[in-house]
N, C-alpha and C positions, 0 to 999 in steps of 0.2 A: 522438628527444629531445623533440620537441614533445608527443608522446603521453604520455611519462613525466611531463613537466612539468605537463600538463593534469591527469593523475591526482593528482599531488602537490598541485596547487592546489585540486582538489576536496576532498581530505582536509582541508586547512587550512581551507577555507571551512566544511566540516561541523563541525569542532571548534570554530571560533569562533562559528558560529551556535548550536550546542547550548550552548556556554558562555554565550552571551547569554541564552538561555531560562532557564538556571539562575540567572544573575545577576538577571534580571528577577524571578524568584521571591523571591530574597533581598531585593530592593529593596522588595517588598511588605511583608515583615516589618519592614524598616528604617523605612519611612514610617509604618506603623501604630504602631510603638513610639514614634516621635517624636510622633505625633499624641496619644497618651494619656499622655505624660510619662514613659515608661520610658527609662532611660539606655542609650544604645548606646556601648559602649566602643570597638568596632572595626567598620568596614565595609570588607571587603577584596574587591577584584576579583582573583579567582584564589586559589590555595592555595599553601602553602609559605612559604619565607622572603620577607620583604618586599624589593622592589626599590627603590621610591620611595614616599613618602607625606608627609602633612602632618596636623597636628592642628588642628581647629577646634572650639572649645567643648569639650565632653566626649568628642568622638568622634575616633578616629584613622582617617583615610581613606588606603588604601594600594593599591598594585599589587603583587601577589605573583608568584612565579616561574612557577607553572603557571596560565595564563590560561583555565582551564576552569571557568566559573561564578564562585562567590564565597561569602562567608559573612558573617553578622552575629553579633557577640558581645555579649550582654546579661548583666549581673551577676545571678546567681541563676537563670539559665536552666536550668542543670544541677543536679541534686540534690546533687552533690559540691562545688559551688562554695562558697567561703567568702563569707558575706554579713554585712552589718552591720545589716540590717533597715530601711534607709532607704526612704522611699516611692518613690524612683525606680528601685528594683531590680525585676526581673521577678517574683521570688518574692513581693514585697510588694504587687504590684498586685492589684486586684480580679479575681475570676474572669472577669467580663465583659471586662475589658481584656486578659487573657491569651488568652482565646478569640479576641478580635478580632485580636490580633497573630498567633496561630497560623493563623487562617483567611485572613489577608491574602495570604500567598504563593500558595496555590492560586487564590484569587480573581484575583490579578494574572495568573496563567497563563491563566485562562479569558478574561479581558479581552484578553490578547495574542492568544489563538487566534481570538477573534471579529474582532479588528482585522486580523490577517493573512489569514484566510479572506475577510473583506470586501474586502481589497486584491486578492486573487486574482480575485474576481468583478468588480471594477472593471476589471482588466486583461483579463478574459474567459477562459473555459475552454471547450474543445470537448468535447462529450459525445455519444456515439453514442445515437441515439434508442432503440435496443434496450435500453439500460441502465435505462430507465424502465418496462419491462414485465416480467411474469412468464409471458408466453405462450411456449410452446416452438415454435421454428421448425425445429429439426433434431434428429434423434435418431441417434446413431452406431450402425450395425448391429453386433450381437453384443456391445454394451456393456450394463451392468446395467439401464439405463433401458429399452432396447429389449426385453430379456429379460423385464422386469417388465410390459411392455405399455403403456408411455408412448408417446404418438404426437405427431407435429407437430400443432399446433393446440390441444393441451391447455393449460389455464391452471393454473399451479401456485399454490395458495392457501395452503398451510401445510406445514411439515415438523416432524414430531414435535409437533404441536399449536401450533407457533409460526407466526403469520401472517407472510407475506412480501409486500412491496410493490415491491421492486426486484430486478433480476437479481443485483446484487452480494451481496445478503443470501443468496441461494440458493447462490452460489459459495462464500462464506465458510463457511457451515454444512456443506456437503458436504466441503469441503477437509480439515477437521480430524477427519473421522470415517471414515477408511478401514476397511473390514471390519465396520462397525457397521450393523445393519439399521435403516433409516429408514422412518418411516411418512409417505408422501407423499399429501397431499390435493389432488386436481385437479378442475377443472371441465371437463366434456366434453359438448357438445351440450345445455347447460343443466342438466346433472345433475352432482352431486358423486360422485367415485369415490376410494376409498382404495386405494393400492397400496403394497407393501413393496419397498424397493430397498436393496441392500447395495453401497455404493461400492467400486469396484475399487481395489485398492492400487496406487499408482504411486510409483516412486522419484523424488524431487526433491531440490533443494539444501537445502531446509529439513527434509528427512526424508521419511517415508512420508505421502503425502497421498491423499485420496479423489477419485474421479472416476466419474460415472455415464454420461457421454456425451450430454449435452444442450447445446443452445445456444439463445439467445433468438431469438424471431421478429424479422425485420427486412425492411425494404424493400430489394430488390436493385437497385443502380444501376451504370451503367458509370462507373467511376472514371477510367479512362484507356484510350486505344486506342494500342497500340504500332505505330509506323510499319512499313511493309513486312511486314505480316502479313495473313492472310485477312480479319480484321475491318476493316482499314484500307481495303479495297476496297468496303465496303458503305456504306449511308447512316447507319449507327450514329453517334451523337454522345455526347460526354461528358455525364453526368447523365441519360441515357435510363434509364427504369425497365424492368426485365425482369419481366414478369408471369407468364409460363408457359414451360415447357420441354416440347417435343413435345406441346403441348396440356394439360399438367398444371400447375395453379397452383402457384407456389412462394413460400416465405417465408424462404428462406435461400440464400446463394450456393453452399453445398455441393450443393444440388440440381442446379445448373447443371454444376458440376464433376463430380459423380457421373455425370450423363448422358453426359458426354464420355469419362470414363475407363472406365466399366463396359462400354459397348458398343463404343466406338471408331468408331462410325458417325456420319454427319452429324447435327447437332442443330439443331432449329428453335426459335427464340426468338420469343415474342410480346412486343413492345416497345411502351411508351407514352411519347410525348413531348407533353406538354400534353394537348390533346384528340385528338391523332392516335394511332392504334394500327395497328401493322403487324407482319408476320412476316419474319424473315430466317433463312436456313439457313447454317450454318458447319460446317467439318470438326470432328470430335470429337477434338481434341488439346489437351493441357494441358502446362504447364511452370512451374517456379518460377524467377522472374526477379528480379534485383536492380533495385529501382525507385529507391532513394535511398541515398546513402552519407554517413556522417560523415567529413569530410576527415581527421580525426585518429584515426579508428577503426582497429581492428586489421585489418579487411578491406581498407580503402583502403591502409593501409601495406603490405599484402602483395600489392598490385597488382590487386585485384578492381575491376572497372569497372561502371558502370550499364549494364544490358542483358545482362550475363553471366547464364548459367543454371546452376543447381545440378542436376547429373544423377546424382550418387551421394553417399551419406553413409556413411563408414567402409567404402567399397568396395561397398556395396549400392545397386542402382538406386533412384532416388527418383521416385515417381510423384505423391505428394500432399504438400502443404505440412504437413498435420497429422502426417505421418510424421516430418518434420524436427523439428517442435516436440516431439513425444513423446520423441525421442532427446535433444533439447537440454535438456529438463526434468530429465534425470538429473544435469545439472550437470557432466558429464565433457567434456573436449575433443573436438571433432568434426573429422574429416578430411573436407573437402568437395572433391569433384571438380567443377570448374567448366568450362563450355563457352563459348567466345567465338565467336558465330556469324559475325561479320564476317571473322574470320581462320581459321575452321574449325579451331580448335585447342582443346585441353583442358589444364588444369593443376590442381594440388592445393594446398590451403592448410589450415592448422589454425586453428580458431576456438574460443575458450573462451566458452561461454554465461554470461550473467549473469541471475540469477533474482530475482524479487521475494521479499523475506523473508517477507511475510505470505501470499501466495497461491501461491507456487511457480511462477508463470507466467514465461515468458521475457520479459525487458525489454530485452535487448540481445544481439545476435549480431554482435559485431565492428563495430558501427556500421552494419549493413546494415538497410534496410527492404526486405522482399521481398514480392512479390505472386505469387499463383498465377494465371497467365494462362490464359484459355481462348480459343484461336484468335486470340490477340493482344488480348484484352479483359482489363483488370485490373478485377475486380469489387469492390464495396464496399457500404457502406450510408451513408445520410445522417447527417451530424453537425450538431448545433445548437450555435451559439456562445452560451454563457450569459454575457452581459455586462450589467451593471447600473449605474445611476447611483449617486452617492456615498451616497444615502440608503438605497435598497433593498438595496445591496450589504452594508451592515452587518446588515440584517435577515436576509439569506441567510447571512452569516457566523455570526450567532447560531444560526440553525437548524442549520447544519452542525456547529457546536460542540456543540450539544445532542445531535445524533445521534451524535457521536463519544463523548460522555459515556455515552450509553446502550449503545453498542457495547462500551466498556471494561468497564462494570459487567456486561454479559452474559458477556464473556470471563472475568472474575473469578468470577462465579457458576458458570460451567461448569468452571473449574479446581477450585473447591471441591467440586463435586459429582462430579468425575471425568469429566465429559462431554468435556473437552478435555485433552490431555496437556501437561504442563509443557515438553515438548521444543519446543513452538512458541513459547515465550517468547524474547524478545530483550532484551539489555542494552546498556550503553554502547558496547561494541565493535561490536555488530551495528547499532546506531542510527547510529554514525558511518559505518560501511561503507555502509549503505543511503542515508544522506543524501548521502554523497560521490558515489554512483552516480546518484542522482536529480539532483544538482547539474549533472552533465554534460549533462542534457537541457534545461536552461534555467531561467530565474528563476521561472516560474510553478510548475513542479513542485517546486522547492526551497522556495518559500513555502508551498505546500500541505502538504508533509511536515513543515515546521517548526511550522505551526499545529496539525497533528495531534499532534505530539510534545508541544507546550506543553499542550494539553488533557489528553493522557495523563498528563503529569507532575502536573497538578492533581488528577486523579482518584486516582492512585496515592498521592499525599501525603495524601489525605483518607480513605484506608482505615484501619481500626482497628488499625494496626500500631504497637506501642510505638516511641517516639522519632520516628515520623512525625507530621506535623501532625494527622492524624485521630486517632491514638492519644492525643496530648496533649489534644485537644479533649474526648475522652471522659473522660480523667482529671479535667480541670478541671470538666466537667459533674457528675461524681460528687462532687467536692468541694463544688460548689454545693448539691447535694441533701443531702449528709451534714453539711454545716456545718463541716467541717474537712478539711485536706489529708491525703493519705496520709503515713505516717511516712517519714523520709528513707531508712531501710533498705529499705522496700518500693519506693520510687521508684527506688533504685539497682538493685534486683533486676529491676524492670520494664525499666529502661533497658538492663541487660546482656542480658536476653532479647531485646529489640528489636535490639540490635547484632548478636548471634549470628544472629538470623533474617535480618537484612539481609545479613550476610556469606554465609550459606548461599544466599540468593537470588542474590547477586552471583556467587558461584562457579558456580551452576547455569546462569545465563543466559550467563555468559562462556564456559563449556564449550560450550553450544549454539552460540553465535556462532562460536567457534573451529572447531568441527567443520564448520559450514556453509562458512566461508571456505576451510578446507583442502580440502574436497570440490570446491570450484569450481576449484581449480588443480591437482588431481591426476587 
């Protein structure tokens, strides 16, 4: 019951939060209209029949049945409106005033995005250090990158001529181009090398996605030592850094795990703690262990406990964590065979993976946080806490908002050129679904996704789509240069085209969202 209530609460939070973003957008139009003397007949919170309201001055303020967003009604705003030609009507206002009112909604969304992103940085966000690099730390054997000749230590400079500066940019570009040959520019030993790589097609909740089998370079540290294991009997401590395995320098924890699973023989680690460096030898054994549990998650509800190990997935033996993730990314329910060491017993549970709408990556496996342990060591990488004072946080918020604007325009350009398929688009249903799932992870994740959505809404509204703010601004600008507005007939035709285009896009993205959600539960 608690789990169901939690899920319902998250959906309600998502709907209200997104409604607030839309309402904030309309508030921008409202304030701008009032500022330039345009009459506002109605300002509604929500849509549909009015529940309660009051009239002050020339404006009716009301709360409507559907509390998702809101709207502002100005006389002469639509070409089919009956107008009297008074100066306080929208259609009678100067071009500059109408552009100001149209642009105010998106500007308010940008301001909101900067504010919320700034708040996130004040609260603090943890970021893996590897996310700031483009240097490759690990290449999966037999994957496209390895076949193309990409090696650990290579620094990725550009993909298809587009410069990259962070690991996330690399992931996003590859993700939406399964089966397409990519031109990869890398730096190796001070020289630049160009290689062609075709991402491997992988089935995921969001559809077919691309993968070439690379991961970022990272410092490998001891995240935790499990009691009553071989590692617990050594001098190893938490946060010790592992420099080498069997004498070979490493830059990714996969190198440690591979050394254990490939040979099955004892493994010697070179460890650094401050200025001290030493070697230890451990048995070559690995396992996937539950390290943390969400008390209301599906795994906890089904009786899984911290310390339990996953030994089979869908009846097949599980040796590596990446095998589990690859199966989970298909979005289908997983049958997990668990082992409880203390009781020397096994049991089976079913878990439904939850995937990120944008990247296809697993974001939740029944509320379990799992670690691939090596001889009792849970490996990881250092994280930096990005936390700023109230002044610098807004600067970081503005920077993040601007980067989001550039990302959205890049996606739009790629959609127009055909470089990205429309199947990756998401609409209101998918946004509510994603926001609800992110809300279950805490306030910071919810704030970050809301800021991202707010900036997205601003950019989409500024696109040259008829009836959108951007389309209106273009028409008003044309009127300014021509000296006269378009005829009412032409305005009506443009509006109808815009409405049908919006309906088409809405049906398309709703279809995409519905298919994704259905796939996650069948």
